[in-house]
C-alpha positions, 0 to 999 in steps of 0.5 A, a space after each residue: 195490243 192487249 185485249 182489255 179485261 171486260 169486267 175491269 173496263 166496265 168497273 172503270 167506266 162505272 167509277 167515272 160515271 159515279 163520280 160525275 157531280 150533280 148538274 154536270 154531264 159527260 158524253 159516252 166518248 168522254 167516259 170511255 176516255 176517262 176510264 182509260 179505254 178510248 176505243 170502247 165507247 160503245 161499252 159505256 152503255 153496257 157498263 151503265 146497264 150492268 152497274 151493281 149499284 145505282 150510278 147516275 147513268 142519266 148524266 151521260 149524254 151523246 157527244 152532241 148533248 142529246 139524250 140518247 134514243 133508247 128502245 125502252 118507252 119513257 126512258 128518254 123523258 125520265 133522263 131529261 126530268 132527272 137532269 132538269 131536277 139537277 138544274 141542267 137546261 136544254 135548248 129549243 132543240 133538246 140539247 145540253 150545252 156540252 161546252 158549259 156543262 161537260 165534266 171530266 175527271 181532273 179537268 174541271 170542278 174536280 
């Protein structure tokens, strides 16, 4: 199996995230699958951190619909605030209904 080109993989993941419409979300796994690299879920966070221009990083959640916990203080609150400003709602446990709000290129609202 050919090893994927990291710059090409990161760019593909960044393009997917840049296309997520306001008010919709994707999981890290869904981003990796849509980019064509389903076995490289962990690279999605790296792709977001290395994006050459601003992309809507905050629209990417974990598979359960939670804002991922990060080491940076306040970043999870910022992510939730940015999503709420787009009309995304959270349940009492702090989760987004992924069945209702998940987006996939070519699959819904595309």
